[in-house]
C-alpha positions in Angstrom: -26.0 -3.5 1.0 -24.7 -4.1 4.6 -21.4 -5.5 5.7 -23.1 -8.7 6.7 -24.7 -9.1 3.3 -21.4 -8.4 1.5 -19.7 -11.1 3.7 -22.5 -13.6 2.7 -21.8 -12.8 -1.0 -18.1 -13.4 -0.5 -18.8 -16.7 1.4 -20.9 -17.9 -1.5 -17.7 -17.6 -3.6 -15.7 -19.6 -1.1 -14.4 -16.9 1.3 -12.7 -17.9 4.5 -12.5 -15.2 7.1 -9.7 -15.0 9.6 -11.4 -13.1 12.3 -15.1 -12.1 12.1 -14.8 -10.2 15.5 -12.6 -7.5 13.9 -14.2 -4.1 13.2 -13.9 -4.8 9.5 -13.3 -8.5 8.9 -11.2 -9.4 5.9 -11.1 -12.5 3.8 -8.0 -14.7 4.2 -8.5 -16.6 1.0 -11.2 -18.1 -1.3 -10.2 -21.7 -0.9 -7.1 -21.9 -3.1 -4.5 -19.2 -2.4 -2.2 -20.7 -5.0 -4.8 -20.2 -7.7 -5.3 -16.6 -6.5 -1.5 -15.9 -6.6 -1.2 -17.2 -10.2 -4.3 -15.4 -11.4 -2.6 -12.2 -10.2 0.3 -12.8 -12.5 -1.7 -14.1 -15.5 -5.2 -12.7 -15.3 -6.7 -10.4 -12.7 -7.5 -10.6 -9.0 -10.0 -8.6 -6.9 -9.3 -7.7 -3.3 -11.6 -6.0 -0.8 -9.5 -3.2 0.7 -12.3 -1.3 2.4 -10.4 -1.3 5.7 -8.0 1.3 4.2 -8.6 4.9 5.4 -10.1 7.6 3.2 -9.8 11.3 4.0 -11.2 14.3 2.1 -9.5 17.7 2.4 -11.6 20.7 1.5 -11.2 24.5 1.5 -9.6 26.9 -0.9 -6.1 26.5 0.7 -6.2 22.7 0.6 -3.4 22.1 -2.0 -1.0 24.7 -0.6 -1.6 23.4 2.9 -1.0 19.7 2.2 1.9 20.6 0.0 3.7 22.2 2.9 3.6 19.0 5.1 4.4 16.1 2.8 7.3 15.0 0.6 5.7 15.2 -2.9 4.4 18.0 -5.1 0.8 18.5 -4.3 0.4 22.1 -5.7 1.1 21.0 -9.2 -1.5 18.2 -9.3 -4.1 18.9 -12.0 -7.7 17.6 -11.7 -7.7 13.7 -11.6 -3.9 13.6 -11.0 -2.5 12.1 -7.9 0.8 11.3 -6.2 2.3 9.1 -3.5 3.9 10.9 -0.5 5.0 10.7 3.1 3.8 13.1 5.7 6.8 13.8 7.9 7.7 15.7 11.1 10.5 18.2 11.4 13.1 15.4 11.8 11.8 13.8 8.5 10.3 10.9 10.4 7.3 9.3 8.7 3.9 10.1 10.2 1.9 8.8 7.3 2.2 7.1 3.9 -0.5 8.6 1.6 -1.8 8.6 -2.0 -3.4 12.0 -2.7 -5.7 12.8 -5.6 -7.1 16.1 -6.9 -10.9 16.0 -7.2 -11.1 19.6 -8.3 -13.1 20.8 -5.3 -11.2 18.7 -2.8 -8.3 16.3 -2.3 -8.9 12.7 -1.5 -6.3 10.9 0.5 -5.9 7.1 0.7 -3.8 5.8 3.5 -3.2 2.7 5.7 -5.9 1.3 7.9 -6.4 3.3 11.1 -4.0 6.2 10.3 -6.6 8.9 9.7 -6.7 10.2 13.3 -2.9 10.4 13.5 -2.6 12.4 10.3 -5.5 14.7 11.2 -4.2 15.3 14.7 -0.7 16.2 13.3 -1.9 18.5 10.5 -4.7 20.2 12.4 -2.1 21.8 14.7 -0.8 23.8 11.8 -4.1 25.1 10.5 -4.3 28.7 11.8 -5.8 31.0 9.2 -5.8 28.6 6.3 -9.1 27.5 4.8 -8.5 23.7 5.0 -10.5 21.1 6.8 -10.6 17.3 6.9 -13.4 14.8 6.8 -12.9 11.1 7.4 -14.8 9.2 4.6 -13.9 5.7 5.6 -17.3 4.8 7.1 -19.1 5.8 3.9 -16.7 4.7 1.2 -15.2 1.3 0.5 -12.4 0.2 -1.8 -12.0 -2.7 -4.2 -8.6 -3.3 -5.8 -8.3 -5.0 -9.2 -4.8 -6.0 -10.1 -3.3 -8.0 -13.0 -2.5 -7.9 -16.7 -6.2 -8.5 -17.6 -7.5 -5.7 -15.4 -8.1 -3.2 -18.2 -9.9 -5.8 -20.3 -12.2 -6.6 -17.4 -13.1 -3.0 -16.9 -13.8 -2.7 -20.6 -16.5 -5.4 -20.3 -18.3 -3.1 -17.8 -18.0 -0.1 -20.2 -15.3 1.6 -18.2 -12.3 2.6 -20.2 -9.1 2.9 -18.0 -6.6 2.1 -20.7 -5.3 5.7 -20.9 -4.8 6.0 -17.1 -1.1 6.4 -16.1 0.1 5.5 -12.6 -1.5 7.9 -10.0 -4.2 9.1 -12.3 -7.9 8.6 -11.7 -11.1 8.3 -13.6 -14.3 9.6 -12.1 -16.9 7.5 -13.8 -19.5 10.2 -14.8 -22.1 7.8 -16.2 -22.0 5.6 -13.0 -24.8 6.0 -10.5 -22.5 4.5 -7.8 -20.1 7.6 -7.6 -17.3 5.3 -8.7 -13.7 6.7 -8.9 -11.0 4.4 -10.4 -7.4 5.2 -9.4 -4.4 3.7 -11.1 -2.0 2.5 -8.4 0.3 -0.4 -9.3 1.0 -1.6 -5.8 1.6 -5.2 -6.7 3.8 -5.0 -9.8 0.9 -5.3 -12.2 -1.6 -2.8 -13.6 -3.7 -2.1 -10.5 -6.9 0.0 -10.0 -8.3 1.1 -6.7 -12.1 1.5 -7.0 -13.4 3.9 -4.4 -17.2 4.2 -4.1 -20.0 4.4 -1.4 -20.0 1.2 0.6 -23.7 0.6 -0.1 -22.8 0.0 -3.8 -19.7 -2.2 -3.2 -21.4 -5.6 -3.5 -22.8 -4.7 -6.9 -19.3 -3.7 -8.2 -17.7 -6.8 -6.7 -20.3 -9.0 -8.4 -19.9 -7.2 -11.8 -16.1 -7.5 -11.7 -16.0 -11.2 -10.7 -18.7 -12.0 -13.3 -16.5 -10.2 -15.9 -13.6 -12.6 -15.1 -11.8 -11.2 -12.0 -10.7 -13.9 -9.5 -11.8 -13.1 -5.9 -8.7 -13.1 -3.7 -7.9 -12.6 0.0 -5.4 -11.1 2.3 -3.0 -14.1 2.2 -2.4 -13.4 -1.5 -2.3 -9.6 -1.1 0.3 -9.8 1.6 2.6 -12.1 -0.5 2.3 -9.9 -3.5 2.8 -6.6 -1.7 6.0 -8.0 0.0 7.3 -9.2 -3.3 6.8 -5.8 -4.8 8.1 -4.1 -1.7 4.9 -2.2 -1.0 5.0 -1.3 2.8 2.1 -1.0 5.2 2.4 1.9 7.5 2.1 0.9 11.1 3.6 -2.5 10.3 6.6 -2.1 8.1 7.0 1.7 8.6 6.4 3.8 11.7 7.4 7.3 13.0 10.8 5.8 13.9 11.6 5.6 10.2 13.2 8.3 8.0 11.5 8.9 4.7 14.4 7.5 2.6 14.4 4.2 4.6 11.2 3.2 2.9 12.9 2.5 -0.5 10.3 4.6 -2.3 12.3 7.8 -2.8 11.7 7.9 -6.6 8.0 7.5 -6.2 7.2 9.5 -3.1 9.8 12.3 -2.6 10.3 15.4 -4.8 13.6 17.2 -4.5 12.3 20.2 -6.6 9.2 21.2 -4.7 10.8 23.6 -2.2 10.3 23.9 1.5 8.1 21.7 3.6 8.1 20.3 7.1 11.1 17.8 7.3 12.6 18.9 4.0 16.0 19.9 5.4 16.9 16.4 6.8 15.6 14.7 3.7 17.8 17.0 1.5 20.8 16.4 3.7 20.4 12.6 3.5 20.1 12.9 -0.3 23.4 14.9 -0.5 25.1 12.3 1.6 23.8 9.6 -0.7 22.4 7.0 1.7 20.6 6.1 4.9 21.9 3.5 7.2 19.1 1.0 6.6 16.4 0.4 4.0 13.3 -1.7 3.5 14.0 -4.9 1.7 12.2 -8.1 0.8 13.6 -11.6 1.6 12.9 -14.8 -0.3 13.0 -17.9 1.8 14.2 -21.3 0.6 11.5 -23.1 2.7 7.7 -22.7 3.1 8.2 -21.3 6.6 6.5 -18.0 7.4 8.6 -16.1 9.9 6.8 -14.2 12.7 7.2 -10.5 13.1 10.3 -9.8 15.2 12.3 -12.6 13.7 16.0 -11.6 13.5 17.8 -11.2 10.2 21.4 -12.3 10.5 24.4 -12.2 8.3 27.2 -14.7 9.0 30.8 -14.6 8.1 33.8 -16.8 9.1 34.2 -15.2 12.5 30.8 -14.0 13.7 27.1 -13.5 13.2 25.7 -10.0 13.0 22.1 -8.9 13.4 21.2 -6.7 10.4 17.4 -6.3 10.7 14.1 -7.5 12.0 11.1 -9.0 10.1 8.0 -6.8 10.0 5.8 -8.7 7.5 5.8 -12.2 6.0 3.6 -14.5 3.9 3.4 -17.8 2.2 4.0 -17.4 -1.6 3.7 -19.5 -4.7 6.2 -17.9 -7.0 10.0 -17.9 -7.1 10.1 -18.4 -3.3 7.8 -20.6 -1.1 7.7 -17.8 1.5 8.6 -14.1 1.5 9.2 -11.5 4.2 10.0 -7.8 4.6 12.5 -6.1 6.9 14.5 -2.9 7.4 18.1 -4.2 6.7 21.3 -2.4 7.5 23.4 -0.9 4.8 26.2 -3.2 3.7 23.9 -6.2 4.0 20.9 -5.1 2.0 22.2 -5.4 -1.6 20.0 -7.7 -3.7 21.3 -11.2 -3.7 22.8 -11.0 -0.2 22.4 -14.3 1.6 20.9 -14.0 5.1 19.8 -16.2 8.0 16.4 -15.8 9.8 16.7 -16.8 13.4 13.6 -17.7 15.5 13.5 -19.8 18.7 16.9 -21.3 18.1 15.9 -22.3 14.5 17.6 -21.0 11.4 16.3 -20.5 7.9 18.2 -19.2 4.9 17.0 -16.4 2.6 18.0 -14.0 -0.1 17.5 -10.3 -0.1 15.7 -8.7 -3.1 14.0 -5.4 -3.9 11.3 -6.6 -6.3 10.4 -9.8 -8.2 9.2 -7.7 -11.2 
């Protein structure tokens, strides 16, 4: 089914698109973002994330090669195991935020939208005699993301048993004609499953999952949930200006036992010192005001105001806070519970720093 036909299917369910002129238009919401938000906490929501990039790395040296250029242990991955990692340069600056999965004959890499070329351009420079080569699979393969406490039960209705999957494990559905692979990635603080399959089959899976009880949801809800669970988007919240440990994902994405890799020495040195000077944090706002990117984060005391960060992402929410935002906040002001002020165009709004609402 074509992109246009998939959009028509989504429109029949109430989809509102933000910008149909984009290369891959995304649904903003399905009429009631508040319902979508609460379904994510109590049931299961279904997002179209087909704009995320998919890479396949083949060749007999694939695991060893990728292992040498990212922060997690790729060589130890068994078939259908995966891990989260950063691709870093020699200064340990982040060039990519990836989720890599062992498909036995290849490694599949999920990453942020539009990042494939940067990653390939960086890594291709180091391929000399190694048997390793990349193929961008984004045009062929789409992604649906099912998240929420009822996700496993919904898959069961389709005859797909994902109950035994741990985080960063995958199931290649052998009996499926759609070449479906289901990957457990809990990006939003609930059991979450990224469904990767050829795009021509994506409408059928979307229909089957929504008929089984999943609530269709759009990017407005996805952004709120990812901020609340401190899941960054590379190119927005993280760039090559950031050190790996600034992402607040050290326990998930960095191995300190894997040995040498590009950028390993600065990362180990930071670990021995015990901290970086700033880290990614979420901020809960007291008002339903969504701060634009670039809004200053300020801490005030009796004598002065001090800039401690800049907003990179923000969204309307329907949980503990009416709005949430994400920013890299300076050490000394990024402890959970710290009261901050967001300043934009001479207006001030109060907020509270947190690391996760879960």
